[in-house]
N, C-alpha and C positions, 0 to 999 in steps of 0.2 A: 568544380568552379569555372568559369568559362574560359574559353581561349580561343584567341583570333590568329588564325593560321594561314599566312600568307595570303590577307584577305585585301582585294581592291575593290573600289566601288566607282562607276558614274552612271548616269542617267542616259539611256538613248546612246546616242553616238557623241554625246557631250564630253568634255574634258575630265579627266580622272581626279575624282574628289578625294581620294584616299588611294594609296598604291603600297602592296607589298607590305601590310601591318602585321606583325605577330607581337601581339599582347596577351598575356594572362593576368585575371583578377584573382589574388588567392584568399583561399577562406581567413578569415580573421582581419583582413588588411581594408583600409580606405585609401583609396587608388583616384589620384585628381587626374584629368587630360586637362592641360593649359595650351590655349592657344587664342588668337586673336579671331574677331566675326568673319564668319565664311571660311573659317580653317578646316573644317571637316569634323568639328567636335559632336555636334546634335546627330549628324550622320552615324559617326562611329556608334554613338550609345544606342541608337536607334536598330542598329547593327545586333549589337550586346544582347538587348532585350527580345529581339527575332521581331521588331516591325518591319524591318527591311532586311532584303537578302543582299548579301556580297554577289556583285560580277563575278568575281573568282576569289577562291578561297573557300574556308569555311569556318562556321562558328561552331565547338563545339564545348560539351560540360557545362551547356546551361542549367543549372539546377530548377526544381519543380516548381518554387515558391519564386517569384520574379517579380518585384515591385517598380513601378517605374512612373516619375514625376516629371512633365515636359517643362519646358521653359516657362510656357505661358497655358493658363487653364482659364478657357472662357467659354464656361457652359452657359447656353442661351435656353436655361431649364426654368420652368415654375416649380420643379420640386425643391423641397428645403435640404439645406446643408444636412440634417439630419435624416431624412428620408433617404435622401441618394447615399447616404456612409451606410445606413442599416440597409439599402437594397444591395450596397456592393457587398457587404458583409456575409448576407446571404449568398451571394453568387460565390463568394470565397469558401463557403462550407459551414458557416456560423449560425446557428439559431439565430429568431429573431429577436429575443429578449438579449441574448449575448451581444449581438451587434449592433443594438441600440444603445446598452449600455458602454461599449467601448467607443462608441461615436460620441456619446455625451463626455467620457472620460477626454478624449482625444481632443475636441473642440474646447473643453475647458482649458486644456494643457497651453494648447496654443494660443489661446485668450482672442477666440473669434469674435470681432466686432460687426453688428449688423445683424446678429441675431440667429439662432440656429433653427429658426423657423420660419426666415425670411426666402424668399424666392433667391434661389443661387443666381440667376442672372441679376440680381439688383447689389451683387456685394463688389466692393473693391477689387481691383487686382492683386492686392495682398492679401487678401481675406479668400479670395477664390483660391490662392496658392496654399492656404492653411487648409482646405478643403482637400486640395489634391493630395498634399504632404498626409494629411489623416488618413484617406482612403489606401495611401502605400502601406501604411502600417497597421492597418485594421488587424492584418495577420502577421505572425513575425515572418518577417521576409528572408529568405536564404541569400538574396542578392536585391540591392538596395541601390537603383540608377535615377540620378538626379542630374536633370539638365540645366546649369546656372541657377541653383536653388537660392542662392541669397539674394540675387538681383530683383526677381519679382517678388520675396517675400516680404511682408510686413516687418517691421524694425523689433518689435515687440517678441517675434518668434523666433529670431536669431538664433538666441542662445538655446532654444528648445531642438533647432534643428540640429545645431552640434550634440548636443546630448543624445539625439536620438541615433545620429549616426555611430556615435561611441558604442551606444547599447547594442545596435544589431551587429557591428563588429566584434565586440565584446563576447557575443553569445555565438560567436564561430561562422556568423555570417560575411557576405562581403559587401563594401560600399562602393560605389563607380560616380564620381561628380564631375562636372566641366566647371570652369572659371577662367577668366581671362586675366586674374590680377595674382601675381607671384606672392602676395603677401597672405591672400586667402588658403592657396594650397601649400605653402609653407605653416600656416597654423592648423589645417587640418587634416592635410595627408600622410599617409607612411612612403606613399611611393606616389611619383610624379612622372607623368609623360607629356612631352612637348608635342604638340599636333603643328606642323608648319609644312606650307606646301607641299600637300599630300603624304608626308611623311610622318610616322608617330615613332618618337624616341623616346627612350627612357633615362631619365637622371638618376644616374649613379651607377653602381651598385653601392658603392661604399659610402656609410653614412657617417656624418660626424656633427658634433653637438655645437651649434652655432648660437651666440648670444647677439639680441639684438633689443633696442630701446623701446618702450612703448610708452605711450601718453593715456592716460584714463581720463575721461572728459565726462563729468556727470551734469546734465542737462535738464532744466526744468519749464514749466509753465511760466511766460514773462509776469511780473509784477504789477504790471498794470491792467491784468485781467484779459489780456489778447490772446487769442489762440493761434500757435506756430504754425507755419505751414506743413506739411506732411513731406517728408525728406526720404529717398530710398537711399538710407546711410550705406547699404551693402556696395553702392555702386561708387561710393569714391575711392580713391587711390589710397592703398595704405591702410583703409577700416580691416582690422581683424576680427571684430566681434562686437553686437549690439545687444543688450539686454535690458528689458524691462524692469523698472525700478520703483513700481506703484504708478497709479494714473498721474500722466503727463509728465513721467520721469525717466530717463534712459540713463546707460552707462553706455558709453560706445569707448572702445579700446580702439588705437590707432597707431601703427607706427610713427616715433616720433618725430621723422623726418617732415611728415605729411600732416603734423598736428596744427599747425598755423592753417592751413586750407583748409582744414575741418572745422576749425572755429569760426574762419571767415565765415562759413557756410550757414554753420547755426546762427550766428547774429544777423546775417541777413536774412533768413527765413522764421524770422520772430522767435528762436528760441534763446532761454537765459542759461547762461554759463554758472553753474551752480560750485563746480570744482574742477580742479585738473591737477592731477596727481601722474608723478613719472617713476617705471620701476622698469627692469629688465628683465626679461623672458629669455629662456633656453628652449632651443627645438632641434628635433635631429632632421637634419637633410642631407640628401644626396650630394656627394663630394664632386661628382663628374660626371660627363654626359657619356652612357655606355651605347657603344654600337652593337652590330650584331643582330640579336635577335630581334629586338625594338627599333624596326627603321620606320 
């Protein structure tokens, strides 16, 4: 599996975006890279998948089947999602019938809105991201790389994304993703690196079981028949997961400390709060910040 060894990156004679990075993404793991905007997370992922070369150092061990979903998929194409995925499947070595069948299955699973036969360029940002995710798992990836996957994806597919990540790692593949929220990396990653000021630091290596309070908020359509605004729930602080619960119904899990802020957003955007429940969660997290190899 991929390993970055003493990797540094800059463009031209500009500042160093990343310096002396040593990172390994083991088989069966879900590895998160957490950091703010402009920290170099996306540049790091592009080197992992081979879309960008390091200025110094080397990336080794990249597997044969690598799938990548950028933070924004904005195709200016007349091609439909179904035709696009079938074509990409054929490029991946699938037969036309198998590729088409797999495309139908993934678009149904991700609940594509806008139509399988609509032009790609007419899809919303969230639904375009569903197509991008579908193309990444047309065939079983050995390495799945996702750049800020929750921030661009429609809320109805957040739960499916988490399932797909678990399926890939459970089958012996590796998953790497970026996010700027600690709540998301804590909920989904088995290992987390912090990207800051050009340095990449592993949080670990010792893991402890941490308990934290969670609020589950069930949202529905307003009783007066109005239509609520679209909200990128995954960008709200403390949100752990979003799952569709039927037409016009969502279940949003949020850290308890951020529940009031989420409820305020829901009410301001026209959603009806159907139910609020509280529970405790446990998660294995890294106990300390390690130095040495991950710099």
